[in-house]
C-alpha positions in Angstrom: -13.4 64.0 -0.8 -12.0 66.5 -3.2 -8.7 64.6 -3.3 -10.6 61.3 -4.1 -12.3 63.0 -7.1 -9.0 64.3 -8.4 -7.5 60.8 -8.0 -10.4 59.3 -10.0 -10.0 61.9 -12.7 -6.3 61.0 -13.0 -7.3 57.3 -13.5 -9.8 58.4 -16.2 -6.9 60.0 -18.2 -4.7 56.9 -17.7 -7.5 54.6 -18.8 -8.4 56.7 -21.8 -4.8 56.4 -23.1 -4.1 52.7 -22.4 -7.3 50.7 -21.7 -9.1 48.8 -24.4 -11.9 47.6 -22.2 -14.9 49.8 -23.0 -16.9 48.6 -19.9 -14.0 49.6 -17.6 -13.6 53.0 -19.3 -17.3 53.6 -19.1 -17.4 52.7 -15.3 -14.4 55.0 -14.5 -16.0 57.9 -16.4 -19.3 57.4 -14.6 -17.6 57.1 -11.2 -16.2 60.6 -11.5 -19.7 62.2 -11.7 -21.4 60.0 -9.0 -22.2 61.3 -5.5 -20.1 60.0 -2.6 -22.6 57.4 -1.4 -23.1 53.7 -1.5 -23.8 53.8 -5.3 -20.3 55.1 -5.9 -18.9 52.3 -3.7 -20.8 49.6 -5.7 -19.5 51.1 -9.0 -15.9 51.2 -7.6 -16.3 47.5 -6.7 -17.1 46.6 -10.3 -14.0 48.6 -11.5 -11.8 46.7 -9.0 -13.1 43.3 -10.2 -12.4 44.2 -13.8 -8.9 45.5 -12.9 -8.2 42.3 -10.8 -9.3 40.0 -13.6 -7.1 41.9 -16.1 -4.1 41.5 -13.6 -3.8 45.2 -13.1 -3.2 44.6 -9.4 -1.5 48.0 -8.5 -4.4 50.0 -9.9 -7.0 47.7 -8.3 -5.2 48.1 -4.9 -5.3 52.0 -5.2 -9.1 51.9 -5.9 -9.6 49.5 -3.0 -7.8 51.8 -0.5 -9.7 54.9 -1.7 -13.1 53.1 -1.7 -12.4 51.7 1.8 -11.9 55.3 3.1 -15.2 56.3 1.6 -17.0 53.3 3.1 -15.6 54.2 6.5 -16.7 57.8 6.2 -20.2 56.6 5.3 -20.1 53.9 8.0 -21.0 51.4 5.2 -19.9 48.0 6.7 -20.4 45.9 3.6 -18.3 48.2 1.6 -15.5 48.1 4.1 -15.8 44.3 4.3 -15.6 43.9 0.5 -12.7 46.3 0.2 -10.8 44.4 2.9 -11.5 41.2 0.9 -10.3 42.8 -2.4 -7.1 44.0 -0.7 -6.5 40.6 0.7 -6.7 38.7 -2.7 -4.6 41.4 -4.4 -1.9 41.2 -1.7 -2.0 37.4 -2.1 -1.4 37.8 -5.9 1.5 40.1 -5.1 2.9 37.4 -2.7 2.6 39.7 0.3 1.5 37.1 2.9 1.4 39.4 5.9 -0.9 42.0 4.5 -3.0 39.4 2.8 -3.5 37.5 6.1 -4.3 40.7 8.0 -6.9 41.8 5.4 -8.5 38.4 5.2 -9.0 38.3 9.0 -10.4 41.9 9.0 -12.8 41.0 6.2 -13.9 37.9 8.1 -14.7 40.0 11.2 -16.8 42.5 9.2 -18.7 39.8 7.2 -19.4 38.0 10.5 -21.2 41.0 11.8 -23.2 41.0 8.6 -23.9 37.2 9.0 -22.8 36.6 5.4 -22.0 32.9 5.4 -21.0 32.7 1.7 -18.4 35.5 2.1 -17.0 33.9 5.2 -16.7 30.6 3.3 -14.8 32.3 0.5 -12.4 33.9 3.1 -11.8 30.6 4.9 -11.1 28.8 1.7 -8.7 31.6 0.5 -7.0 31.9 3.8 -6.5 28.2 4.1 -5.0 28.1 0.6 -2.6 30.9 1.7 -1.5 28.9 4.7 -1.0 25.8 2.5 1.2 27.8 0.2 3.4 28.7 3.2 3.8 25.0 4.2 1.3 25.1 7.1 -0.7 22.1 5.8 -2.7 21.1 8.8 -3.9 24.6 9.6 -4.6 25.3 5.9 -6.5 22.0 5.4 -8.8 22.8 8.3 -9.6 26.3 7.1 -10.3 25.2 3.5 -12.6 22.4 4.7 -14.4 24.8 7.0 -15.2 26.9 3.9 -15.6 24.3 1.2 -18.9 22.9 2.4 -20.7 26.2 1.9 -19.0 26.8 -1.4 -20.1 23.3 -2.7 -23.6 23.9 -1.3 -23.9 27.3 -3.2 -22.0 25.8 -6.2 -19.5 28.8 -6.4 -17.4 27.4 -9.2 -14.6 29.9 -9.3 -13.9 29.7 -5.6 -14.2 25.9 -5.6 -11.4 25.8 -8.2 -9.1 27.7 -5.8 -10.1 25.5 -2.8 -9.6 22.3 -4.7 -6.2 23.4 -6.0 -5.1 24.3 -2.5 -6.2 20.9 -1.2 -4.5 19.1 -4.1 -1.2 21.0 -3.4 -1.4 20.2 0.4 -1.9 16.5 -0.2 0.8 16.4 -2.9 3.3 18.0 -0.5 2.4 15.5 2.2 2.7 12.5 -0.2 -1.0 11.7 -0.2 -0.9 11.3 -4.0 -4.3 9.7 -4.5 -6.1 12.5 -2.7 -4.1 15.1 -4.6 -5.3 13.4 -7.8 -8.9 13.4 -6.7 -8.9 17.2 -6.0 -7.1 18.0 -9.2 -9.8 16.0 -11.1 -12.5 17.9 -9.3 -10.9 21.2 -10.3 -10.5 19.9 -13.8 -14.2 19.1 -14.1 -15.2 22.7 -13.1 -12.6 24.3 -15.4 -14.1 22.3 -18.3 -17.5 23.7 -17.5 -16.1 27.3 -17.3 -13.9 26.8 -20.4 -11.0 28.1 -18.2 -8.0 27.3 -20.6 -5.3 28.5 -18.1 -6.8 26.4 -15.4 -7.2 23.4 -17.7 -3.5 23.5 -18.6 -2.4 23.8 -15.0 -4.6 20.9 -13.8 -3.6 18.6 -16.6 0.1 19.3 -15.9 -0.4 18.7 -12.2 -2.2 15.4 -12.9 0.6 14.4 -15.3 3.2 15.0 -12.6 1.3 13.1 -10.0 0.8 10.0 -12.3 4.5 10.2 -13.2 5.4 10.0 -9.5 3.1 7.0 -9.2 4.9 5.4 -12.2 1.6 5.3 -14.1 3.3 6.7 -17.2 0.5 6.0 -19.7 -1.9 8.3 -17.7 0.9 10.8 -17.3 1.3 10.9 -21.1 -2.5 11.4 -21.5 -2.6 14.5 -19.3 0.7 16.0 -20.8 -0.9 15.7 -24.2 -4.1 17.3 -23.0 -2.1 20.2 -21.7 -0.3 20.5 -25.1 -3.6 20.5 -26.9 -5.0 23.3 -24.7 -1.7 25.3 -25.1 -1.8 24.8 -28.9 1.0 26.4 -30.9 0.8 29.9 -29.4 2.3 29.4 -25.9 5.9 28.3 -26.8 7.2 28.7 -23.2 4.6 26.3 -21.9 5.2 23.8 -24.7 8.9 24.0 -24.1 8.4 23.0 -20.5 6.0 20.1 -21.3 7.8 18.5 -24.3 10.9 17.1 -22.4 8.5 15.7 -19.7 6.4 14.0 -22.3 9.4 12.6 -24.1 10.7 11.2 -20.8 7.3 9.5 -20.1 7.2 7.9 -23.5 10.8 6.6 -22.8 9.6 5.1 -19.6 7.0 2.9 -21.5 9.6 1.9 -24.1 8.2 3.9 -27.0 11.6 5.2 -28.1 10.3 6.6 -31.4 7.7 9.0 -29.9 10.1 9.8 -27.1 12.7 10.9 -29.6 10.2 13.1 -31.5 9.1 15.0 -28.4 12.5 15.3 -26.9 14.1 16.7 -30.1 11.2 19.2 -30.6 11.6 20.2 -27.0 15.4 20.8 -27.3 14.8 22.9 -30.5 12.1 25.0 -28.8 14.2 25.5 -25.6 17.3 26.5 -27.6 15.2 29.1 -29.5 13.8 30.4 -26.2 17.3 30.2 -24.6 15.9 28.3 -21.7 19.0 26.5 -20.4 17.1 24.4 -17.8 14.8 23.1 -20.5 17.9 22.4 -22.7 19.6 20.4 -19.9 16.5 18.3 -19.2 16.0 17.5 -22.9 19.7 16.6 -23.4 19.7 14.3 -20.4 16.5 12.5 -21.6 17.9 12.2 -25.1 21.1 10.8 -23.7 19.2 8.2 -21.7 17.3 7.2 -24.9 20.5 6.9 -26.9 22.2 5.0 -24.1 19.3 2.5 -24.2 19.7 2.2 -27.9 23.5 1.7 -27.5 24.4 4.8 -29.4 27.1 5.7 -26.9 28.9 8.4 -28.9 25.8 10.5 -29.3 24.8 9.9 -25.7 28.3 11.0 -24.5 28.1 14.3 -26.5 24.7 15.1 -25.1 25.7 14.3 -21.5 28.8 16.4 -21.7 26.8 19.4 -23.0 24.1 18.9 -20.4 26.7 18.5 -17.6 28.4 21.8 -18.6 25.2 23.7 -18.7 24.0 22.1 -15.4 27.1 23.2 -13.5 26.8 26.8 -14.9 23.2 26.9 -13.8 23.8 25.0 -10.6 20.8 22.7 -11.6 21.5 20.0 -9.0 18.5 17.9 -9.8 19.5 17.5 -13.5 23.2 17.2 -12.5 22.3 14.2 -10.3 20.6 12.6 -13.3 23.5 13.5 -15.6 26.2 11.9 -13.3 24.1 8.7 -12.9 23.9 8.4 -16.7 27.6 9.2 -17.1 28.4 6.4 -14.6 26.2 4.0 -16.5 27.8 4.9 -19.8 31.3 4.4 -18.6 30.4 1.2 -16.8 28.9 -0.1 -20.0 32.0 0.7 -22.0 34.2 -0.9 -19.3 35.8 2.4 -18.1 35.4 1.6 -14.4 37.9 4.2 -13.2 35.9 7.0 -14.8 32.6 5.4 -13.7 33.9 5.5 -10.1 34.6 9.3 -10.5 31.1 10.0 -11.7 29.6 7.9 -8.9 31.5 10.0 -6.4 30.2 13.2 -8.0 26.7 11.7 -7.9 26.8 11.0 -4.2 28.2 14.5 -3.5 25.3 16.2 -5.3 22.8 13.8 -3.7 24.1 14.6 -0.2 23.7 18.3 -0.9 20.2 17.8 -2.2 19.2 15.7 0.9 20.7 18.4 3.1 18.7 21.1 1.3 15.5 19.1 1.6 16.0 18.6 5.3 16.6 22.3 5.8 13.6 23.1 3.7 11.3 20.8 5.7 12.5 22.3 9.0 10.6 25.4 10.1 12.9 28.5 10.2 13.6 29.8 13.7 12.2 33.2 14.8 14.5 36.1 14.6 15.2 37.8 17.8 15.0 41.7 17.9 18.3 43.5 17.6 19.1 45.5 20.7 21.7 48.2 20.4 24.2 48.3 23.2 24.3 51.6 25.2 27.5 50.7 27.2 30.4 53.1 27.0 34.1 52.2 27.6 35.6 54.1 30.6 38.7 56.2 30.1 41.8 54.7 31.6 43.2 56.4 34.7 46.9 57.4 35.2 48.9 54.9 37.2 52.0 55.5 39.3 55.6 54.9 38.1 55.9 51.9 40.4 52.9 50.3 38.8 54.4 50.9 35.3 57.6 49.2 36.2 55.8 46.2 37.6 53.8 46.0 34.5 56.9 46.1 32.3 58.6 43.4 34.3 55.5 41.1 33.9 55.5 41.9 30.2 59.2 40.9 29.8 58.5 37.7 31.6 55.6 36.8 29.2 57.8 37.6 26.2 60.4 35.1 27.4 57.7 32.5 27.9 56.4 33.3 24.4 59.8 32.8 22.7 60.3 29.5 24.5 56.9 28.3 23.3 57.7 29.5 19.8 60.9 27.4 19.7 59.0 24.3 21.0 56.3 24.9 18.3 59.0 24.9 15.6 60.4 21.6 16.8 57.0 20.0 17.0 56.1 21.4 13.5 59.1 19.8 12.0 58.2 16.5 13.5 54.6 16.7 12.2 55.8 17.6 8.7 57.9 14.5 8.6 55.0 12.4 9.9 52.7 14.0 7.3 55.0 13.1 4.4 55.2 9.5 5.5 51.4 9.3 6.1 50.7 10.9 2.7 52.6 8.1 1.0 50.6 5.5 2.9 47.4 7.4 2.1 48.2 7.4 -1.6 48.7 3.6 -1.5 45.4 3.2 0.3 43.5 5.3 -2.2 45.0 3.3 -5.1 43.9 0.1 -3.3 40.4 1.5 -2.8 40.1 2.4 -6.4 41.0 -1.2 -7.4 38.5 -2.5 -4.9 35.8 -0.2 -6.4 36.7 -1.4 -9.9 36.2 -5.0 -8.7 32.9 -4.0 -7.1 31.6 -2.5 -10.3 32.7 -5.6 -12.2 30.8 -7.7 -9.6 27.7 -5.6 -10.2 28.0 -6.3 -14.0 28.2 -10.0 -13.2 25.1 -9.8 -11.0 23.2 -8.1 -13.8 24.2 -10.9 -16.2 23.1 -13.5 -13.6 19.7 -11.8 -13.4 19.4 -11.9 -17.2 20.1 -15.6 -17.2 17.5 -16.0 -14.4 14.9 -14.1 -16.5 15.6 -16.5 -19.4 15.1 -19.5 -17.1 11.8 -17.9 -16.0 10.7 -17.7 -19.6 11.4 -21.4 -20.0 9.1 -22.1 -17.0 6.4 -19.9 -18.5 6.6 -21.9 -21.8 6.2 -25.3 -20.1 3.1 -23.9 -18.2 1.5 -22.5 -21.4 2.3 -25.6 -23.5 0.6 -27.9 -20.9 -2.4 -25.6 -20.7 -3.0 -24.9 -24.4 -2.4 -28.5 -25.6 -4.5 -30.1 -22.9 -7.8 -29.6 -24.7 -6.6 -31.0 -28.0 -4.9 -34.0 -26.5 -7.8 -34.8 -24.2 -10.2 -34.7 -27.2 -7.9 -37.0 -29.2 -7.4 -39.4 -26.3 -11.2 -39.7 -25.7 -11.7 -40.5 -29.4 -9.0 -43.2 -29.3 -10.5 -44.7 -26.1 -13.9 -45.0 -27.8 -12.3 -46.6 -30.9 -10.3 -49.0 -28.7 -13.4 -50.1 -26.7 -15.2 -50.8 -29.9 -18.0 -48.3 -29.1 -17.8 -46.7 -32.6 -19.3 -48.1 -35.7 -17.5 -47.8 -39.1 -20.0 -45.0 -40.1 -19.4 -43.1 -36.9 -15.7 -43.6 -37.2 -15.7 -42.2 -40.7 -17.8 -39.1 -39.6 -15.5 -38.3 -36.6 -12.2 -38.9 -38.4 -12.1 -35.3 -39.9 -12.6 -33.8 -36.5 -9.8 -36.0 -35.1 -7.5 -34.8 -37.9 -8.4 -31.2 -37.4 -7.8 -31.5 -33.6 -4.4 -33.1 -34.1 -3.5 -30.5 -36.8 -4.5 -27.6 -34.4 -2.3 -29.1 -31.6 0.6 -29.4 -34.1 0.3 -25.8 -35.2 0.0 -24.6 -31.6 3.1 -26.5 -30.6 5.0 -25.3 -33.6 4.2 -21.6 -32.8 5.0 -22.0 -29.1 8.3 -23.7 -29.7 9.2 -21.1 -32.4 8.7 -18.3 -29.8 10.5 -20.2 -27.0 13.5 -20.6 -29.3 13.7 -16.8 -29.8 13.3 -16.2 -26.1 15.7 -18.8 -24.7 18.4 -18.0 -27.2 17.9 -14.2 -26.9 17.4 -14.0 -30.7 15.8 -10.9 -32.3 12.6 -11.3 -34.2 12.8 -11.9 -37.9 10.3 -9.4 -39.4 8.8 -9.7 -42.9 5.9 -8.3 -44.8 2.7 -10.4 -44.6 -1.1 -10.0 -44.9 -2.6 -9.7 -41.4 -6.0 -10.8 -42.9 -4.5 -14.2 -43.8 -3.4 -14.6 -40.2 -6.9 -13.8 -38.9 -8.4 -16.4 -41.3 -5.9 -19.1 -40.2 -6.5 -18.5 -36.5 -10.3 -18.2 -36.7 -10.4 -21.7 -38.0 -8.8 -22.9 -34.7 -11.7 -21.5 -32.6 -14.7 -22.2 -34.9 -15.7 -25.3 -33.1 -15.6 -23.6 -29.7 -17.6 -20.7 -31.0 -20.2 -23.0 -32.4 -20.4 -24.9 -29.1 -20.8 -21.7 -27.1 -23.2 -20.1 -29.6 -20.9 -17.1 -30.4 -21.3 -15.0 -33.6 -18.2 -13.8 -35.5 -18.2 -10.4 -37.2 -15.3 -10.0 -39.7 -14.3 -6.4 -40.4 -10.8 -7.2 -41.7 -9.4 -6.3 -45.1 -6.0 -7.1 -46.8 -3.2 -5.1 -45.2 0.5 -5.8 -45.0 2.5 -5.3 -41.8 6.2 -5.6 -41.1 6.7 -8.0 -38.2 7.7 -11.5 -37.2 4.8 -13.6 -38.5 5.0 -16.4 -36.1 4.9 -14.0 -33.1 1.9 -12.1 -34.6 0.2 -15.5 -35.0 0.7 -16.3 -31.3 -0.6 -12.8 -30.3 -3.8 -13.1 -32.4 -4.4 -16.7 -31.3 -4.2 -15.6 -27.7 -6.6 -12.7 -28.1 -9.1 -14.8 -30.0 -8.9 -17.6 -27.4 -9.5 -15.1 -24.6 -12.5 -13.5 -26.4 -14.1 -17.0 -26.8 -13.3 -17.7 -23.1 -15.3 -14.8 -21.8 -18.3 -14.8 -24.2 -21.6 -16.4 -23.4 -24.2 -17.8 -25.8 -25.5 -15.1 -28.1 -22.4 -12.8 -27.7 -20.3 -11.8 -30.7 -16.6 -11.4 -31.5 -15.5 -8.7 -33.9 -12.2 -8.7 -35.7 -10.8 -5.8 -37.7 -7.9 -3.8 -38.8 -7.3 -0.1 -39.5 -4.4 1.9 -41.1 -3.0 4.8 -39.1 -0.2 6.6 -41.0 2.8 4.2 -41.2 1.2 1.7 -38.7 -1.6 -0.8 -38.7 -4.0 -1.3 -35.7 -5.6 -4.7 -35.4 -8.4 -5.3 -32.9 -10.3 -8.2 -31.3 -13.5 -7.2 -29.7 -16.1 -9.2 -27.8 -19.4 -8.4 -26.2 -18.7 -10.7 -23.2 -18.4 -10.1 -19.5 -15.8 -7.3 -19.7 -13.0 -6.4 -17.3 -13.0 -4.1 -14.3 -10.7 -1.1 -14.1 -8.8 -2.7 -11.2 -8.1 -5.9 -13.2 -7.2 -4.0 -16.4 -4.0 -2.8 -14.6 -3.0 -6.4 -13.9 -3.5 -7.9 -17.4 -0.1 -7.2 -18.8 2.0 -7.7 -15.7 4.8 -10.3 -15.6 2.9 -12.0 -12.7 0.2 -14.5 -13.7 -3.3 -13.2 -13.5 -6.3 -15.2 -14.6 -10.0 -15.6 -14.1 -12.4 -18.4 -14.9 -14.2 -18.3 -18.3 -18.0 -18.3 -18.8 -17.9 -22.1 -19.2 -15.5 -22.6 -16.2 -12.4 -22.5 -18.6 -9.2 -22.3 -16.6 -6.0 -20.6 -17.9 -2.4 -19.9 -16.8 -2.8 -16.2 -16.7 0.4 -15.7 -18.7 -1.0 -15.3 -22.3 -1.4 -11.5 -22.3 1.9 -11.1 -20.5 3.6 -13.0 -23.4 1.6 -11.0 -25.9 3.0 -7.8 -24.4 6.5 -9.1 -24.8 6.0 -10.2 -28.4 4.4 -6.9 -29.3 7.4 -5.0 -27.8 9.9 -7.1 -29.7 8.1 -6.0 -32.9 8.2 -2.3 -31.9 4.5 -2.2 -31.4 2.0 -1.4 -28.7 -0.9 -3.3 -27.1 -3.7 -1.9 -24.9 -7.3 -2.7 -23.9 -10.6 -0.8 -23.7 -13.1 -2.6 -21.6 -16.3 -2.1 -19.5 -17.8 -4.7 -17.2 -21.0 -6.3 -18.6 -20.4 -4.5 -22.0 -17.4 -6.2 -23.4 -13.7 -5.7 -24.2 -11.6 -4.6 -27.1 -7.9 -5.4 -27.4 -5.8 -3.3 -29.8 -2.4 -4.1 -31.2 -0.4 -1.5 -33.1 2.3 -2.9 -35.6 4.6 -1.1 -38.1 3.9 -1.3 -41.8 7.6 -1.1 -42.9 11.1 -1.7 -41.4 12.9 1.0 -39.5 15.8 0.9 -41.9 13.5 1.4 -44.9 11.7 4.2 -43.2 15.0 6.0 -42.4 16.2 5.6 -46.0 13.0 7.0 -47.5 12.8 9.8 -45.0 9.5 8.9 -43.5 10.8 8.1 -40.0 13.3 10.6 -38.4 16.4 9.4 -36.6 16.9 9.8 -32.8 18.9 13.0 -33.3 16.4 14.9 -35.5 12.9 13.3 -35.3 9.9 15.3 -36.5 7.0 15.7 -33.9 3.5 14.6 -34.4 0.6 15.6 -32.2 -2.1 13.7 -34.0 -3.9 11.3 -31.6 -3.9 7.5 -32.4 -6.9 6.3 -34.3 -9.2 4.1 -32.3 -11.3 1.2 -33.7 -14.8 0.9 -32.5 -16.4 -2.4 -31.5 -19.1 -3.9 -33.7 -21.9 -5.5 -31.6 
């Protein structure tokens, strides 16, 4: 035990020089003067925990080994069990799977004799997570689930985080993304309770990745931005890894402006940190953005730099993306020969990645032990002269055969060379023919894309006919009924005079609606761009509210007006259609006594308009279907029937005006639809310096302002 005391004193000197943790220093000093009993073991356990939490794993391991020896000398089973557990989790942190597994199993045996169910649950959970990390998912899942019940029963939060993370990883690797999301959310909830910043960052990033794989880019953006907020401005390395991913997610939803801001900030930060992989990803994503905006020269420069870095780094995943973008760029510019070259490079990299993936998913074979050979070569014995002569004769015979074969080989080689030269000429001709065929194939692909575009335009035409027939039906039916009454002589002159203004108003409404719809159809069917101008959004609200006043009075709905004069820069006719659709939907799903609230709010260089109702609300499941291209509709509170295409068209019109549309709804509470529109033109913003270009945008982390519903 003298050696143990000397070792502890050496740790005291080390800690007094370097440690800033007063509690740790106090425990180490106290340990040196304690008797070698269970009290000393308990003190050592506290020291090991502090060292482990401060990531001083080597020192924690030394204390664990020495304390384990003392526990065995004292025959203190709990001390031995705890030290085996500490050694296991330390080895796990040091990526030493074999020692970690051995110590976990030894600790489990000792705790089983003590009948400590909580400790056994921790070990099962940790051991299962260890197996999952090694790719043994079925074994790991069973062990984690064996332990997790007791951990949830005892509410051991720190251990539950480890268990949930292990389960999430296993389900992600086996493509069970929904379950992976569920366990990441469970882990996130506990990390919020414990204010575990590091855990919150990791869980938000994991969720962002999972939603990206599911192509739910809006949720992916939300969790990436959460991770950025937790990382703040202090962790540049973490921010440098998140920013390119966040920029790519914004690109996927068509928000090119925010995408450019995050991508340019990401490339600047990665260049400063000299993180080449981050630079490659940022360049590829910026090139994709510029390609979509038809800025081909900038896109080409970015792709060439990314490709050069990718080949130096052997970053196959980003090279795959780079080659696909280069092929798309050259195809768009009509350079089909170059596009074919990039396509060949793309498939070469893809084949290599597929082969690596197959190799990775196949368990590695067990290595057989190496057995050194003990055989010795025997010394040759002397032969007689007669035997030597016979051997020489045989050797001469073999030489003659060899020279004959060599001559035959020379003749055959000459023949094959001549054959090869002729075949090479044919092969060259065949390759040129294949290149021409490939060029024709690429041209055919371009023609097919154009055909699809024409088909989409035709579909828009069909949508318009459907909407016109639906939205004009009410006005025309009302007008026809009035004319029938007049024709049958069932109206007196006094009744006729009183109803005449209503008839005029109904006809005027139908005329305005038809004008708006035909205006929009013209822009769609002729592929024209919107014609933005500055106008007061409050005036549009006033005009469109007049169209629904009669229906609101009939259904007993109250209108709350929170609007104020505010100018936006957009196509007025398109905005009128958007607001008219949103107001009509609000009336459709309100009951007697409900209210509709209209409002607008300024957020930096944008305006956010809102239409809120206290009606029946929308379920989470149906919210995902609202803005799809496919028709989705439900019956209104007075059995109103629609085409289900109104919100889909609203989404298209908002996108044409470089805006955004989204919904916040809760069943039986109500719904609020938000529309974000720019306040000035892009050209004006660039000239005044308020909006950065794609090459050098300035980032903004401020969250979008949200309007609250007035009930």
